[in-house]
C-alpha positions in Angstrom: -22.6 -13.4 30.1 -23.0 -17.0 28.9 -25.7 -19.1 30.3 -25.1 -22.6 31.4 -27.7 -25.1 29.9 -29.9 -26.7 32.5 -31.2 -30.3 32.3 -34.7 -30.6 33.8 -38.1 -32.1 32.9 -40.7 -30.3 30.8 -43.0 -30.1 33.8 -40.2 -28.4 35.8 -39.5 -26.1 32.9 -43.1 -25.0 32.6 -43.0 -23.8 36.2 -40.1 -21.5 35.7 -40.8 -17.8 35.5 -40.8 -16.2 32.0 -37.6 -14.4 31.0 -36.7 -12.0 28.2 -35.5 -13.1 25.8 -37.6 -16.3 26.3 -36.3 -19.6 27.6 -37.0 -22.6 25.5 -37.0 -26.3 26.3 -36.1 -29.2 24.0 -34.2 -32.5 24.3 -34.2 -32.1 28.1 -32.2 -28.8 27.9 -33.1 -25.2 28.6 -31.6 -22.4 26.6 -32.4 -18.8 25.9 -33.4 -17.2 22.6 -31.3 -14.6 20.9 -32.5 -11.0 21.5 -34.1 -9.7 18.3 -32.5 -6.7 16.5 -33.9 -4.2 14.1 -34.4 -6.2 10.9 -35.6 -9.2 12.8 -38.2 -7.1 14.7 -39.3 -5.2 11.5 -39.9 -8.5 9.7 -41.6 -10.1 12.7 -44.0 -7.1 13.1 -44.7 -6.9 9.3 -45.5 -10.6 9.1 -47.9 -10.5 12.1 -49.5 -7.4 10.6 -49.8 -8.9 7.1 -51.3 -12.1 8.4 -53.7 -10.5 10.9 -54.9 -7.6 8.7 -55.8 -10.1 6.0 -57.0 -13.1 8.1 -58.8 -11.8 11.1 -61.7 -10.0 9.3 -62.1 -13.2 7.2 -61.9 -15.4 10.4 -59.2 -17.5 8.7 -56.2 -17.5 11.1 -54.3 -15.4 13.6 -50.5 -14.7 13.8 -48.9 -14.5 17.3 -45.4 -13.0 17.8 -43.1 -14.8 20.3 -45.9 -17.3 21.4 -44.8 -20.1 23.7 -45.9 -23.4 22.1 -45.6 -26.6 24.0 -45.9 -29.9 22.1 -44.0 -33.1 21.2 -42.0 -32.9 24.5 -40.7 -29.4 23.8 -41.6 -25.8 24.6 -40.4 -23.4 21.9 -41.1 -19.8 21.1 -41.1 -19.3 17.3 -40.7 -15.7 16.1 -44.2 -16.0 14.6 -46.8 -18.7 15.1 -49.9 -18.9 12.9 -53.0 -20.9 13.9 -56.0 -21.4 11.7 -59.1 -19.9 13.3 -60.6 -23.3 14.2 -57.4 -24.4 15.9 -56.8 -21.5 18.2 -57.0 -22.8 21.8 -59.8 -21.2 23.8 -60.4 -20.9 27.6 -63.7 -21.6 29.4 -64.9 -18.1 28.4 -64.3 -18.8 24.7 -61.4 -16.4 24.7 -57.9 -17.1 23.5 -56.2 -19.4 26.0 -52.9 -18.6 27.6 -51.3 -21.9 27.0 -50.9 -23.5 23.6 -50.3 -27.2 23.6 -50.9 -28.0 19.9 -48.5 -27.3 17.1 -49.1 -24.1 15.1 -50.1 -24.5 11.4 -47.3 -22.3 10.3 -44.1 -21.1 12.1 -41.6 -18.4 11.1 -38.1 -18.3 12.3 -36.0 -15.2 11.4 -32.2 -15.3 11.3 -30.5 -12.8 13.5 -26.9 -11.6 12.8 -25.3 -13.6 15.6 -27.2 -16.8 14.8 -26.1 -19.7 12.7 -28.5 -20.8 10.0 -28.0 -24.5 10.5 -29.6 -24.6 14.0 -32.6 -22.8 12.6 -32.8 -25.2 9.7 -32.8 -28.1 12.2 -35.5 -26.2 14.2 -37.7 -25.9 11.1 -37.2 -29.6 10.3 -38.2 -30.4 13.9 -41.4 -28.3 13.6 -42.5 -30.0 10.4 -41.6 -33.4 11.8 -43.9 -32.7 14.8 -47.2 -31.5 13.3 -46.5 -28.0 11.9 -47.7 -27.8 8.2 -45.3 -25.0 7.1 -42.1 -23.6 8.5 -40.5 -20.5 7.0 -36.9 -19.6 7.6 -36.4 -15.9 6.8 -32.9 -14.5 6.3 -32.8 -10.7 6.1 -29.1 -10.7 5.2 -29.7 -12.1 1.7 -33.5 -11.5 1.6 -34.3 -15.2 1.1 -36.8 -17.6 2.5 -36.6 -21.3 2.9 -40.0 -23.0 2.9 -40.3 -26.4 4.8 -43.2 -28.8 4.5 -43.5 -32.4 5.7 -42.2 -35.0 3.2 -40.9 -32.3 0.8 -37.4 -31.0 0.1 -37.0 -27.4 1.5 -37.6 -24.8 -1.2 -35.7 -21.6 -1.6 -37.9 -18.6 -2.3 -36.6 -15.3 -3.8 -38.1 -11.9 -4.7 -41.3 -12.5 -6.7 -41.8 -16.1 -5.6 -45.2 -16.7 -4.0 -45.0 -18.1 -0.5 -47.3 -21.0 -0.9 -49.5 -21.1 2.2 -53.0 -21.1 0.7 -53.8 -24.2 2.7 -53.4 -22.1 5.9 -54.2 -18.5 4.8 -56.1 -18.8 1.4 -55.7 -15.8 -0.8 -53.0 -13.9 1.1 -50.7 -13.8 -1.9 -47.5 -13.1 0.1 -44.2 -12.9 -1.8 -40.7 -12.6 -0.5 -40.4 -9.2 -2.1 -43.5 -7.9 -0.3 -42.1 -9.2 3.0 -38.7 -7.7 2.6 -40.2 -4.4 1.6 -40.9 -4.0 5.3 -37.2 -3.3 5.8 -37.3 -0.1 3.8 -38.5 3.2 5.1 -40.5 4.9 2.3 
């Protein structure tokens, strides 16, 4: 069943109940994310695990899957949002807050089979245009990654290319090959 886009304010949107897949708000419109499938879920889980196993003990950063982020007049739910440790929003008890109103340091969007790549490219460009330092567009179909940074031409990464994110997670040493290995059962 197709959903009809709604035109409402951001404040009205934030009062709506959560749905699965998540609803998102941008440009005055509400739409629903695509349900993730196997490859998408495997890559999303692997990325969160890679980031968190490396970063949490070092108190560098934390990766969140499907985290609602509301900033720059939009409320989006990237597949993975990474915040440096000192930027993670906290509540009054110094625990992770429920609401995130600052842009992540890094976002990852993963292409699903029924998604067009161009809307995801536009989404990544929007992220870096609104305060995100790095956006990664991961395509499981051809095992490629596009890396977006402000004021730079997007770069295509393949196989042994290092995903350059040392400014966010120093020392991680993540390659496209290591990420896509998560799709194999050994």
